[in-house]
Short mmCIF file of the C-alpha atoms (twelve columns), coordinates in Angstrom:
data_MODEL
# 
_entry.id   MODEL 
# 
loop_
_atom_site.group_PDB 
_atom_site.id 
_atom_site.type_symbol 
_atom_site.label_atom_id 
_atom_site.label_alt_id 
_atom_site.label_comp_id 
_atom_site.label_asym_id 
_atom_site.label_seq_id 
_atom_site.Cartn_x 
_atom_site.Cartn_y 
_atom_site.Cartn_z 
_atom_site.pdbx_PDB_model_num 
ATOM 1   C CA . MET A 1   -23.534 16.302  -21.170 1 
ATOM 2   C CA . LEU A 2   -22.991 13.626  -18.499 1 
ATOM 3   C CA . ARG A 3   -26.725 12.893  -18.104 1 
ATOM 4   C CA . PHE A 4   -27.001 12.594  -21.878 1 
ATOM 5   C CA . LEU A 5   -24.107 10.152  -22.084 1 
ATOM 6   C CA . VAL A 6   -25.416 7.936   -19.298 1 
ATOM 7   C CA . SER A 7   -29.026 7.962   -20.505 1 
ATOM 8   C CA . THR A 8   -28.077 7.101   -24.079 1 
ATOM 9   C CA . ILE A 9   -26.438 3.871   -22.923 1 
ATOM 10  C CA . PHE A 10  -29.895 2.553   -22.173 1 
ATOM 11  C CA . ALA A 11  -31.358 3.760   -25.474 1 
ATOM 12  C CA . LEU A 12  -29.248 1.564   -27.701 1 
ATOM 13  C CA . GLY A 13  -31.443 -1.519  -27.696 1 
ATOM 14  C CA . SER A 14  -31.994 -4.566  -25.533 1 
ATOM 15  C CA . ALA A 15  -28.265 -5.374  -25.546 1 
ATOM 16  C CA . PHE A 16  -27.796 -2.523  -23.077 1 
ATOM 17  C CA . ALA A 17  -30.946 -3.049  -20.963 1 
ATOM 18  C CA . SER A 18  -29.450 -5.645  -18.653 1 
ATOM 19  C CA . PRO A 19  -27.861 -5.915  -15.183 1 
ATOM 20  C CA . ALA A 20  -24.478 -5.610  -16.892 1 
ATOM 21  C CA . SER A 21  -25.535 -2.374  -18.616 1 
ATOM 22  C CA . ALA A 22  -26.671 -0.870  -15.308 1 
ATOM 23  C CA . ILE A 23  -23.202 -1.371  -13.834 1 
ATOM 24  C CA . VAL A 24  -21.553 0.005   -16.952 1 
ATOM 25  C CA . GLY A 25  -23.771 3.091   -16.744 1 
ATOM 26  C CA . GLN A 26  -22.773 3.683   -13.123 1 
ATOM 27  C CA . TYR A 27  -19.129 3.160   -14.007 1 
ATOM 28  C CA . LEU A 28  -19.308 5.826   -16.728 1 
ATOM 29  C CA . GLU A 29  -21.083 8.237   -14.403 1 
ATOM 30  C CA . PHE A 30  -18.541 7.821   -11.600 1 
ATOM 31  C CA . VAL A 31  -15.516 8.248   -13.870 1 
ATOM 32  C CA . THR A 32  -16.825 11.337  -15.683 1 
ATOM 33  C CA . LYS A 33  -18.182 12.935  -12.515 1 
ATOM 34  C CA . TYR A 34  -15.569 12.193  -9.855  1 
ATOM 35  C CA . HIS A 35  -12.164 11.448  -11.409 1 
ATOM 36  C CA . VAL A 36  -9.860  14.346  -10.571 1 
ATOM 37  C CA . ASP A 37  -8.629  14.449  -14.175 1 
ATOM 38  C CA . ALA A 38  -12.071 13.892  -15.719 1 
ATOM 39  C CA . ASP A 39  -11.612 16.943  -17.933 1 
ATOM 40  C CA . SER A 40  -8.799  15.134  -19.713 1 
ATOM 41  C CA . ILE A 41  -10.879 11.982  -20.226 1 
ATOM 42  C CA . ASN A 42  -12.720 11.809  -23.541 1 
ATOM 43  C CA . ALA A 43  -16.191 10.920  -22.231 1 
ATOM 44  C CA . THR A 44  -17.572 10.224  -25.698 1 
ATOM 45  C CA . ALA A 45  -14.718 7.825   -26.502 1 
ATOM 46  C CA . LEU A 46  -15.138 6.117   -23.116 1 
ATOM 47  C CA . LYS A 47  -18.865 5.692   -23.735 1 
ATOM 48  C CA . THR A 48  -18.136 4.192   -27.168 1 
ATOM 49  C CA . ARG A 49  -15.691 1.684   -25.678 1 
ATOM 50  C CA . LEU A 50  -18.210 0.676   -23.024 1 
ATOM 51  C CA . GLU A 51  -20.949 0.222   -25.618 1 
ATOM 52  C CA . ALA A 52  -18.686 -1.987  -27.759 1 
ATOM 53  C CA . MET A 53  -17.700 -4.003  -24.705 1 
ATOM 54  C CA . LEU A 54  -21.351 -4.547  -23.747 1 
ATOM 55  C CA . MET A 55  -22.252 -5.649  -27.248 1 
ATOM 56  C CA . GLN A 56  -19.351 -8.090  -27.348 1 
ATOM 57  C CA . ARG A 57  -20.074 -9.597  -23.920 1 
ATOM 58  C CA . CYS A 58  -23.856 -9.486  -23.846 1 
ATOM 59  C CA . GLY A 59  -25.155 -9.164  -27.393 1 
ATOM 60  C CA . LYS A 60  -28.949 -8.746  -27.133 1 
ATOM 61  C CA . ASP A 61  -29.289 -10.679 -23.880 1 
ATOM 62  C CA . ALA A 62  -31.421 -8.508  -21.575 1 
ATOM 63  C CA . SER A 63  -30.504 -10.775 -18.637 1 
ATOM 64  C CA . CYS A 64  -26.736 -10.438 -19.171 1 
ATOM 65  C CA . PRO A 65  -25.168 -10.630 -15.676 1 
ATOM 66  C CA . THR A 66  -22.792 -8.133  -14.193 1 
ATOM 67  C CA . THR A 67  -20.098 -10.825 -13.967 1 
ATOM 68  C CA . ALA A 68  -19.821 -10.717 -17.773 1 
ATOM 69  C CA . VAL A 69  -18.176 -7.291  -17.695 1 
ATOM 70  C CA . TYR A 70  -15.996 -7.438  -14.566 1 
ATOM 71  C CA . ASP A 71  -12.755 -8.389  -16.337 1 
ATOM 72  C CA . ASP A 72  -13.289 -5.690  -18.967 1 
ATOM 73  C CA . LEU A 73  -13.948 -3.020  -16.330 1 
ATOM 74  C CA . LYS A 74  -10.784 -4.062  -14.481 1 
ATOM 75  C CA . ALA A 75  -8.755  -3.744  -17.688 1 
ATOM 76  C CA . LEU A 76  -10.411 -0.458  -18.671 1 
ATOM 77  C CA . THR A 77  -9.741  1.081   -15.258 1 
ATOM 78  C CA . LYS A 78  -6.023  0.467   -15.765 1 
ATOM 79  C CA . THR A 79  -6.140  2.774   -18.807 1 
ATOM 80  C CA . LEU A 80  -7.406  5.784   -16.831 1 
ATOM 81  C CA . PRO A 81  -4.920  8.686   -16.495 1 
ATOM 82  C CA . ASP A 82  -3.562  7.571   -13.118 1 
ATOM 83  C CA . ALA A 83  -1.981  4.509   -11.504 1 
ATOM 84  C CA . SER A 84  -4.187  4.444   -8.411  1 
ATOM 85  C CA . SER A 85  -7.678  3.577   -9.693  1 
ATOM 86  C CA . SER A 86  -8.871  -0.036  -9.632  1 
ATOM 87  C CA . PHE A 87  -12.067 -2.067  -10.003 1 
ATOM 88  C CA . LEU A 88  -12.941 -4.844  -7.552  1 
ATOM 89  C CA . SER A 89  -15.777 -7.323  -8.006  1 
ATOM 90  C CA . PRO A 90  -17.914 -8.459  -5.028  1 
ATOM 91  C CA . LEU A 91  -15.837 -11.667 -4.963  1 
ATOM 92  C CA . ASP A 92  -12.590 -9.663  -4.870  1 
ATOM 93  C CA . LEU A 93  -13.892 -7.694  -1.883  1 
ATOM 94  C CA . LYS A 94  -15.110 -10.827 -0.122  1 
ATOM 95  C CA . GLN A 95  -11.679 -12.428 -0.490  1 
ATOM 96  C CA . LEU A 96  -9.973  -9.312  0.891   1 
ATOM 97  C CA . ILE A 97  -12.212 -9.357  3.963   1 
ATOM 98  C CA . ALA A 98  -11.766 -13.111 4.441   1 
ATOM 99  C CA . SER A 99  -7.992  -12.768 4.207   1 
ATOM 100 C CA . ALA A 100 -7.933  -10.051 6.880   1 
ATOM 101 C CA . GLN A 101 -10.054 -12.172 9.246   1 
ATOM 102 C CA . SER A 102 -8.414  -15.541 8.617   1 
ATOM 103 C CA . HIS A 103 -5.891  -17.698 10.459  1 
ATOM 104 C CA . SER A 104 -2.258  -17.580 9.313   1 
ATOM 105 C CA . LEU A 105 1.215   -18.656 10.364  1 
ATOM 106 C CA . GLY A 106 2.317   -15.039 10.707  1 
ATOM 107 C CA . VAL A 107 5.221   -15.618 8.331   1 
ATOM 108 C CA . GLU A 108 5.930   -13.068 5.598   1 
ATOM 109 C CA . MET A 109 7.510   -14.754 2.566   1 
ATOM 110 C CA . ARG A 110 9.600   -13.376 -0.310  1 
ATOM 111 C CA . GLY A 111 10.502  -15.887 -2.987  1 
ATOM 112 C CA . GLY A 112 10.477  -18.861 -0.608  1 
ATOM 113 C CA . ILE A 113 12.569  -16.983 1.975   1 
ATOM 114 C CA . VAL A 114 11.240  -15.883 5.368   1 
ATOM 115 C CA . TYR A 115 11.248  -12.089 5.386   1 
ATOM 116 C CA . ARG A 116 9.576   -11.463 8.733   1 
ATOM 117 C CA . VAL A 117 7.954   -13.461 11.539  1 
ATOM 118 C CA . ALA A 118 5.088   -12.159 13.702  1 
ATOM 119 C CA . ALA A 119 6.193   -11.895 17.324  1 
ATOM 120 C CA . ASP A 120 3.250   -13.808 18.852  1 
ATOM 121 C CA . SER A 121 3.250   -16.657 16.322  1 
ATOM 122 C CA . SER A 122 4.155   -20.271 16.962  1 
ATOM 123 C CA . ALA A 123 6.785   -19.786 14.215  1 
ATOM 124 C CA . ALA A 124 8.546   -17.161 16.349  1 
ATOM 125 C CA . LYS A 125 8.276   -19.272 19.484  1 
ATOM 126 C CA . LEU A 126 9.786   -22.286 17.700  1 
ATOM 127 C CA . GLY A 127 12.697  -20.271 16.334  1 
ATOM 128 C CA . VAL A 128 11.806  -19.521 12.691  1 
ATOM 129 C CA . LYS A 129 14.113  -16.689 11.573  1 
ATOM 130 C CA . ARG A 130 14.418  -14.103 8.839   1 
ATOM 131 C CA . GLY A 131 16.464  -15.687 6.051   1 
ATOM 132 C CA . ASP A 132 15.206  -19.256 6.589   1 
ATOM 133 C CA . ARG A 133 14.252  -21.005 3.365   1 
ATOM 134 C CA . ILE A 134 10.975  -22.922 3.483   1 
ATOM 135 C CA . VAL A 135 11.568  -26.034 1.401   1 
ATOM 136 C CA . LEU A 136 8.175   -27.650 1.960   1 
ATOM 137 C CA . ALA A 137 4.928   -26.898 3.807   1 
ATOM 138 C CA . THR A 138 2.131   -29.464 4.142   1 
ATOM 139 C CA . ARG A 139 -1.261  -29.676 5.803   1 
ATOM 140 C CA . ASP A 140 -3.275  -32.871 6.016   1 
ATOM 141 C CA . GLY A 141 -0.690  -34.430 3.695   1 
ATOM 142 C CA . ALA A 142 -1.141  -31.822 0.940   1 
ATOM 143 C CA . MET A 143 1.423   -29.207 -0.107  1 
ATOM 144 C CA . ILE A 144 0.370   -25.653 0.772   1 
ATOM 145 C CA . ASN A 145 1.651   -22.084 0.633   1 
ATOM 146 C CA . PRO A 146 3.007   -21.187 4.114   1 
ATOM 147 C CA . GLY A 147 1.995   -17.573 3.570   1 
ATOM 148 C CA . ALA A 148 -1.621  -18.521 2.798   1 
ATOM 149 C CA . ALA A 149 -4.760  -17.728 4.796   1 
ATOM 150 C CA . PHE A 150 -6.488  -20.592 6.617   1 
ATOM 151 C CA . SER A 151 -10.018 -21.046 7.937   1 
ATOM 152 C CA . ASP A 152 -8.926  -22.862 11.106  1 
ATOM 153 C CA . ALA A 153 -5.992  -23.576 13.431  1 
ATOM 154 C CA . LYS A 154 -5.079  -27.022 12.100  1 
ATOM 155 C CA . PRO A 155 -1.258  -27.471 12.299  1 
ATOM 156 C CA . VAL A 156 1.062   -26.983 9.324   1 
ATOM 157 C CA . THR A 157 4.247   -29.023 8.952   1 
ATOM 158 C CA . VAL A 158 7.108   -26.886 7.663   1 
ATOM 159 C CA . ARG A 159 10.534  -28.043 6.534   1 
ATOM 160 C CA . LEU A 160 13.144  -25.278 6.838   1 
ATOM 161 C CA . GLU A 161 16.638  -24.983 5.446   1 
ATOM 162 C CA . ARG A 162 19.172  -22.907 7.383   1 
ATOM 163 C CA . ASP A 163 22.952  -22.898 6.934   1 
ATOM 164 C CA . GLY A 164 22.727  -26.004 4.739   1 
ATOM 165 C CA . LYS A 165 20.777  -27.968 7.355   1 
ATOM 166 C CA . GLN A 166 17.095  -28.860 7.362   1 
ATOM 167 C CA . LEU A 167 14.691  -28.608 10.279  1 
ATOM 168 C CA . GLU A 168 11.066  -29.780 10.475  1 
ATOM 169 C CA . LEU A 169 8.551   -27.920 12.649  1 
ATOM 170 C CA . ASN A 170 4.815   -28.155 13.334  1 
ATOM 171 C CA . LEU A 171 3.404   -24.627 13.276  1 
ATOM 172 C CA . THR A 172 -0.064  -23.561 14.396  1 
ATOM 173 C CA . PRO A 173 -2.061  -20.927 12.471  1 
ATOM 174 C CA . ALA A 174 -3.773  -18.254 14.575  1 
ATOM 175 C CA . LEU A 175 -6.035  -15.244 14.131  1 
ATOM 176 C CA . GLY A 176 -4.641  -11.723 13.890  1 
ATOM 177 C CA . LEU A 177 -1.100  -12.683 12.922  1 
ATOM 178 C CA . GLN A 178 -1.224  -10.975 9.516   1 
ATOM 179 C CA . ALA A 179 -1.986  -7.665  11.233  1 
ATOM 180 C CA . GLY A 180 1.025   -8.296  13.464  1 
ATOM 181 C CA . LEU A 181 3.258   -8.279  10.402  1 
ATOM 182 C CA . LEU A 182 2.201   -4.671  9.740   1 
ATOM 183 C CA . ILE A 183 3.441   -3.292  13.069  1 
ATOM 184 C CA . PRO A 184 6.575   -1.058  12.928  1 
ATOM 185 C CA . GLU A 185 9.739   -2.394  14.541  1 
ATOM 186 C CA . ALA A 186 13.090  -0.835  15.424  1 
ATOM 187 C CA . ASN A 187 16.510  -1.771  16.753  1 
ATOM 188 C CA . LEU A 188 20.165  -0.769  16.703  1 
ATOM 189 C CA . LEU A 189 22.210  -2.320  13.909  1 
ATOM 190 C CA . SER A 190 25.405  -0.991  15.466  1 
ATOM 191 C CA . ALA A 191 26.432  1.470   18.123  1 
ATOM 192 C CA . SER A 192 26.054  4.306   15.623  1 
ATOM 193 C CA . THR A 193 23.164  3.228   13.355  1 
ATOM 194 C CA . ALA A 194 19.480  2.697   14.142  1 
ATOM 195 C CA . TYR A 195 16.969  0.804   11.999  1 
ATOM 196 C CA . LEU A 196 13.223  1.459   11.685  1 
ATOM 197 C CA . ARG A 197 10.960  -0.701  9.548   1 
ATOM 198 C CA . ILE A 198 7.474   0.580   8.719   1 
ATOM 199 C CA . PRO A 199 5.680   -2.285  6.912   1 
ATOM 200 C CA . SER A 200 2.446   -0.353  6.386   1 
ATOM 201 C CA . PHE A 201 0.454   2.753   7.241   1 
ATOM 202 C CA . ARG A 202 -2.800  0.743   7.251   1 
ATOM 203 C CA . VAL A 203 -2.863  0.077   10.987  1 
ATOM 204 C CA . PRO A 204 -4.332  2.839   13.205  1 
ATOM 205 C CA . GLY A 205 -1.745  3.965   15.720  1 
ATOM 206 C CA . THR A 206 1.231   3.310   13.432  1 
ATOM 207 C CA . ALA A 207 2.541   6.869   13.856  1 
ATOM 208 C CA . THR A 208 2.208   6.739   17.637  1 
ATOM 209 C CA . ARG A 209 4.241   3.536   17.725  1 
ATOM 210 C CA . VAL A 210 6.904   5.024   15.430  1 
ATOM 211 C CA . HIS A 211 7.287   8.082   17.687  1 
ATOM 212 C CA . SER A 212 7.616   5.759   20.696  1 
ATOM 213 C CA . LEU A 213 10.229  3.605   18.957  1 
ATOM 214 C CA . LEU A 214 12.199  6.696   17.924  1 
ATOM 215 C CA . SER A 215 12.167  7.941   21.498  1 
ATOM 216 C CA . SER A 216 13.720  4.676   22.667  1 
ATOM 217 C CA . LEU A 217 16.333  4.817   19.898  1 
ATOM 218 C CA . GLN A 218 17.266  8.411   20.733  1 
ATOM 219 C CA . SER A 219 18.270  7.363   24.234  1 
ATOM 220 C CA . ARG A 220 21.025  5.279   22.624  1 
ATOM 221 C CA . ASN A 221 22.411  8.313   20.718  1 
ATOM 222 C CA . PRO A 222 22.772  6.794   17.216  1 
ATOM 223 C CA . LYS A 223 24.374  8.925   14.523  1 
ATOM 224 C CA . GLY A 224 22.122  7.753   11.701  1 
ATOM 225 C CA . LEU A 225 18.802  6.045   10.962  1 
ATOM 226 C CA . VAL A 226 17.695  3.664   8.217   1 
ATOM 227 C CA . ILE A 227 13.942  3.848   7.482   1 
ATOM 228 C CA . ASP A 228 12.853  0.697   5.656   1 
ATOM 229 C CA . LEU A 229 9.749   1.200   3.485   1 
ATOM 230 C CA . ARG A 230 10.262  -1.845  1.276   1 
ATOM 231 C CA . PHE A 231 6.969   -3.700  0.629   1 
ATOM 232 C CA . ASN A 232 5.018   -0.904  2.356   1 
ATOM 233 C CA . THR A 233 1.965   -0.603  0.099   1 
ATOM 234 C CA . GLY A 234 0.595   2.503   1.802   1 
ATOM 235 C CA . GLY A 235 -2.475  3.037   3.958   1 
ATOM 236 C CA . TYR A 236 -3.839  6.024   5.850   1 
ATOM 237 C CA . LEU A 237 -2.389  9.354   4.739   1 
ATOM 238 C CA . GLU A 238 -2.846  10.765  8.249   1 
ATOM 239 C CA . GLU A 239 -0.657  8.003   9.740   1 
ATOM 240 C CA . ALA A 240 2.046   8.727   7.157   1 
ATOM 241 C CA . LEU A 241 1.968   12.470  7.844   1 
ATOM 242 C CA . LEU A 242 1.940   12.038  11.634  1 
ATOM 243 C CA . THR A 243 5.000   9.807   11.193  1 
ATOM 244 C CA . LEU A 244 6.559   12.478  8.993   1 
ATOM 245 C CA . SER A 245 6.129   14.996  11.835  1 
ATOM 246 C CA . ALA A 246 8.909   13.173  13.709  1 
ATOM 247 C CA . PHE A 247 11.417  14.173  11.024  1 
ATOM 248 C CA . LEU A 248 10.474  17.446  9.318   1 
ATOM 249 C CA . ALA A 249 10.205  21.026  10.574  1 
ATOM 250 C CA . ASP A 250 6.748   22.489  11.132  1 
ATOM 251 C CA . GLY A 251 5.046   23.987  8.096   1 
ATOM 252 C CA . ALA A 252 3.014   23.049  5.040   1 
ATOM 253 C CA . VAL A 253 4.001   19.663  3.640   1 
ATOM 254 C CA . MET A 254 1.485   18.843  0.882   1 
ATOM 255 C CA . GLN A 255 -1.835  19.560  -0.827  1 
ATOM 256 C CA . LEU A 256 -4.699  17.330  -1.929  1 
ATOM 257 C CA . GLN A 257 -6.396  18.800  -4.986  1 
ATOM 258 C CA . SER A 258 -9.884  17.586  -5.911  1 
ATOM 259 C CA . ARG A 259 -12.184 18.948  -8.615  1 
ATOM 260 C CA . SER A 260 -13.980 21.141  -6.076  1 
ATOM 261 C CA . ALA A 261 -11.488 21.999  -3.332  1 
ATOM 262 C CA . THR A 262 -7.867  22.010  -2.202  1 
ATOM 263 C CA . SER A 263 -6.821  20.648  1.193   1 
ATOM 264 C CA . THR A 264 -3.547  21.827  2.730   1 
ATOM 265 C CA . TYR A 265 -1.663  19.649  5.220   1 
ATOM 266 C CA . SER A 266 0.815   21.223  7.620   1 
ATOM 267 C CA . LEU A 267 2.978   19.814  10.404  1 
ATOM 268 C CA . ARG A 268 2.354   21.516  13.738  1 
ATOM 269 C CA . ALA A 269 4.206   20.567  16.965  1 
ATOM 270 C CA . GLY A 270 4.100   16.814  16.488  1 
ATOM 271 C CA . GLY A 271 0.721   16.868  14.814  1 
ATOM 272 C CA . VAL A 272 -0.950  17.483  11.459  1 
ATOM 273 C CA . GLU A 273 -3.223  20.416  10.650  1 
ATOM 274 C CA . THR A 274 -5.610  20.068  7.705   1 
ATOM 275 C CA . ILE A 275 -7.230  23.163  6.176   1 
ATOM 276 C CA . VAL A 276 -10.088 22.928  3.670   1 
ATOM 277 C CA . GLY A 277 -11.548 26.359  2.992   1 
ATOM 278 C CA . GLU A 278 -12.392 27.742  6.439   1 
ATOM 279 C CA . THR A 279 -12.444 24.326  8.116   1 
ATOM 280 C CA . VAL A 280 -9.423  23.377  10.220  1 
ATOM 281 C CA . LYS A 281 -8.829  19.875  11.597  1 
ATOM 282 C CA . ARG A 282 -5.942  18.854  13.819  1 
ATOM 283 C CA . SER A 283 -4.605  15.422  14.795  1 
ATOM 284 C CA . ASN A 284 -1.730  14.524  17.108  1 
ATOM 285 C CA . VAL A 285 0.263   11.604  18.431  1 
ATOM 286 C CA . SER A 286 0.151   11.169  22.205  1 
ATOM 287 C CA . PHE A 287 3.918   11.630  22.619  1 
ATOM 288 C CA . ALA A 288 5.819   13.396  19.857  1 
ATOM 289 C CA . VAL A 289 9.555   13.346  19.199  1 
ATOM 290 C CA . LYS A 290 11.860  15.020  16.686  1 
ATOM 291 C CA . TRP A 291 14.617  13.014  15.043  1 
ATOM 292 C CA . SER A 292 17.691  15.086  14.248  1 
ATOM 293 C CA . THR A 293 20.333  12.748  12.843  1 
ATOM 294 C CA . ARG A 294 20.882  11.734  9.225   1 
ATOM 295 C CA . THR A 295 18.340  9.385   7.612   1 
ATOM 296 C CA . VAL A 296 18.464  6.984   4.677   1 
ATOM 297 C CA . ILE A 297 15.246  5.547   3.238   1 
ATOM 298 C CA . LEU A 298 14.892  2.131   1.589   1 
ATOM 299 C CA . VAL A 299 12.303  1.624   -1.170  1 
ATOM 300 C CA . ASN A 300 11.486  -0.994  -3.806  1 
ATOM 301 C CA . PRO A 301 8.825   -1.522  -6.516  1 
ATOM 302 C CA . SER A 302 6.277   -2.496  -3.825  1 
ATOM 303 C CA . THR A 303 6.670   0.790   -1.947  1 
ATOM 304 C CA . SER A 304 3.401   2.483   -2.813  1 
ATOM 305 C CA . SER A 305 0.882   5.267   -2.187  1 
ATOM 306 C CA . ALA A 306 1.193   6.828   1.307   1 
ATOM 307 C CA . SER A 307 4.674   5.363   1.772   1 
ATOM 308 C CA . GLU A 308 5.752   7.023   -1.485  1 
ATOM 309 C CA . ILE A 309 4.365   10.345  -0.232  1 
ATOM 310 C CA . PHE A 310 6.353   9.871   2.974   1 
ATOM 311 C CA . ALA A 311 9.574   9.109   1.083   1 
ATOM 312 C CA . LEU A 312 9.134   11.994  -1.383  1 
ATOM 313 C CA . SER A 313 8.461   14.428  1.464   1 
ATOM 314 C CA . MET A 314 11.529  13.212  3.354   1 
ATOM 315 C CA . LYS A 315 13.674  13.488  0.247   1 
ATOM 316 C CA . ARG A 316 12.449  17.025  -0.380  1 
ATOM 317 C CA . GLY A 317 12.184  18.313  3.194   1 
ATOM 318 C CA . SER A 318 15.157  16.719  4.932   1 
ATOM 319 C CA . ASN A 319 17.381  15.863  1.980   1 
ATOM 320 C CA . SER A 320 17.253  12.192  2.974   1 
ATOM 321 C CA . SER A 321 19.033  9.763   0.690   1 
ATOM 322 C CA . VAL A 322 16.917  7.044   -0.919  1 
ATOM 323 C CA . ILE A 323 18.377  3.628   -1.730  1 
ATOM 324 C CA . GLY A 324 16.764  0.748   -3.597  1 
ATOM 325 C CA . GLU A 325 14.618  0.636   -6.733  1 
ATOM 326 C CA . THR A 326 12.009  2.998   -8.183  1 
ATOM 327 C CA . SER A 327 8.744   2.754   -6.259  1 
ATOM 328 C CA . ALA A 328 5.307   1.638   -7.507  1 
ATOM 329 C CA . GLY A 329 4.233   4.966   -9.061  1 
ATOM 330 C CA . ARG A 330 1.067   5.750   -7.058  1 
ATOM 331 C CA . ALA A 331 2.218   8.892   -5.266  1 
ATOM 332 C CA . ARG A 332 0.457   11.455  -7.455  1 
ATOM 333 C CA . TYR A 333 -3.167  10.382  -6.865  1 
ATOM 334 C CA . ALA A 334 -5.362  9.234   -3.991  1 
ATOM 335 C CA . ALA A 335 -8.228  6.830   -4.670  1 
ATOM 336 C CA . LEU A 336 -11.658 6.809   -2.998  1 
ATOM 337 C CA . PRO A 337 -13.829 3.640   -2.944  1 
ATOM 338 C CA . LEU A 338 -17.168 4.124   -4.719  1 
ATOM 339 C CA . LYS A 339 -19.787 1.376   -4.376  1 
ATOM 340 C CA . LEU A 340 -21.759 0.199   -7.410  1 
ATOM 341 C CA . SER A 341 -25.291 -1.197  -7.084  1 
ATOM 342 C CA . ASP A 342 -24.207 -4.855  -7.406  1 
ATOM 343 C CA . GLY A 343 -21.700 -4.585  -4.543  1 
ATOM 344 C CA . SER A 344 -18.616 -4.123  -6.723  1 
ATOM 345 C CA . GLU A 345 -16.290 -1.226  -5.987  1 
ATOM 346 C CA . LEU A 346 -14.570 1.335   -8.168  1 
ATOM 347 C CA . ARG A 347 -11.577 2.789   -6.339  1 
ATOM 348 C CA . LEU A 348 -11.228 6.021   -8.245  1 
ATOM 349 C CA . ALA A 349 -8.531  8.720   -8.195  1 
ATOM 350 C CA . VAL A 350 -10.534 11.655  -6.829  1 
ATOM 351 C CA . THR A 351 -7.627  13.803  -5.602  1 
ATOM 352 C CA . ARG A 352 -4.220  14.808  -6.923  1 
ATOM 353 C CA . ASN A 353 -1.299  14.989  -4.491  1 
ATOM 354 C CA . ALA A 354 0.907   18.066  -4.707  1 
ATOM 355 C CA . TYR A 355 3.683   19.853  -2.848  1 
ATOM 356 C CA . PRO A 356 2.760   22.938  -0.769  1 
ATOM 357 C CA . ASN A 357 3.450   25.261  -3.734  1 
ATOM 358 C CA . GLY A 358 0.901   23.371  -5.861  1 
ATOM 359 C CA . GLU A 359 3.494   21.496  -7.904  1 
ATOM 360 C CA . PRO A 360 2.224   17.924  -8.556  1 
ATOM 361 C CA . MET A 361 4.145   15.196  -6.782  1 
ATOM 362 C CA . PRO A 362 6.137   12.843  -8.996  1 
ATOM 363 C CA . PRO A 363 4.314   9.550   -9.570  1 
ATOM 364 C CA . SER A 364 7.124   7.548   -7.967  1 
ATOM 365 C CA . VAL A 365 10.210  7.771   -5.774  1 
ATOM 366 C CA . ALA A 366 13.464  7.605   -7.725  1 
ATOM 367 C CA . PRO A 367 16.363  6.329   -5.585  1 
ATOM 368 C CA . THR A 368 19.462  8.467   -5.224  1 
ATOM 369 C CA . GLU A 369 21.374  5.172   -5.345  1 
ATOM 370 C CA . LEU A 370 19.998  2.232   -7.355  1 
ATOM 371 C CA . VAL A 371 20.419  -1.129  -5.612  1 
ATOM 372 C CA . LYS A 372 18.231  -4.087  -6.579  1 
ATOM 373 C CA . ASP A 373 16.410  -5.918  -3.823  1 
ATOM 374 C CA . ASP A 374 17.328  -9.602  -3.622  1 
ATOM 375 C CA . PRO A 375 15.243  -11.510 -1.023  1 
ATOM 376 C CA . SER A 376 17.143  -14.723 -1.844  1 
ATOM 377 C CA . ALA A 377 20.281  -13.103 -0.437  1 
ATOM 378 C CA . LEU A 378 18.651  -13.300 2.995   1 
ATOM 379 C CA . ALA A 379 19.275  -17.050 2.991   1 
ATOM 380 C CA . LYS A 380 22.988  -16.204 2.956   1 
ATOM 381 C CA . GLY A 381 22.621  -13.584 5.673   1 
ATOM 382 C CA . ALA A 382 22.901  -10.700 3.196   1 
ATOM 383 C CA . ASP A 383 20.708  -7.700  2.353   1 
ATOM 384 C CA . PRO A 384 22.297  -5.644  -0.462  1 
ATOM 385 C CA . VAL A 385 19.964  -2.649  -0.087  1 
ATOM 386 C CA . LEU A 386 20.417  -2.375  3.673   1 
ATOM 387 C CA . GLU A 387 24.165  -2.887  3.336   1 
ATOM 388 C CA . ALA A 388 24.354  -0.010  0.845   1 
ATOM 389 C CA . ALA A 389 22.484  2.224   3.293   1 
ATOM 390 C CA . LEU A 390 24.864  1.376   6.120   1 
ATOM 391 C CA . LYS A 391 27.854  2.077   3.896   1 
ATOM 392 C CA . LEU A 392 26.411  5.476   2.997   1 
ATOM 393 C CA . LEU A 393 25.798  6.392   6.644   1 
ATOM 394 C CA . GLU A 394 29.378  5.501   7.508   1 
ATOM 395 C CA . LYS A 395 30.770  8.089   5.082   1 
# 
């Protein structure tokens, strides 16, 4: 049936015999062959929509370029039966790579307010703090976004507002600072409460650093821990599960269900054991710890993917409280990047995430206590979500 559907795309006249039609044919093949819920996708209806889209964008132009259908494929991908699939054009991918390799100020912004400052940045060295409001940023006399990526290290003049006073600084962009904003950090908020922020699971070694940070916190004997997953958009599942091993008892923690196989993930003595059929793989952190005190997890609408899996597993396995807002809704599926012949990429949901008993994970993390995130409150030295977590731990 699949071969028939794909081949008939090219038998509908010159309107479909073009570079654009080749990409559309590959798109149809990937979705109907690899999507974990392909059986629920009406392949005939999808083919009809693609044909109509090609006719509208290309007509009978046999030279119709692939760029003509990119926006439509992006929109169509959003209608698939998951929230994890996406379509990226070659330009989208190029911009992602350029952003990761570019210069930056190492300042994470939320609504004009400084949310975090990279430790090795000139901003940190000159005293820029969380909660500062950036009133104006200029470069070569032109206004710019202080959180933008730059191609060089030319200075940026930043005007800050703090406690009603303004301060002007010349900051220098540098390479690698954006990655620095993804490194976990921890500290004691009080004698009895510890704080751990995990900005991402995209950096290799994240779990090892978390275990190390927890070890240092344990020596201070806190009675509770806040785990901040706000704005954590996910990353490597293995890093999330290795981090989870610091909190949950050993045993099966989740399944990944594809169309052809089921993988089972279990926590084992500070590591993760993956079983697919008769194949067993094991990964560990170099120094594992177990956290025993009460935990509260912070989430918001940007908490996504692997971080949602972490939060759901903590909520289920350790009865952790969750404070904040409902997460992004990408916990149920995992997407795999599939390359198309023109260099574009279809990130397609090829596995379904489930609990150890096979029950599908919820799509999102629902907080046990709803508190809206308000980055602007940082300028006043407040953080409503964190304050609610501290209040809960004090009970």
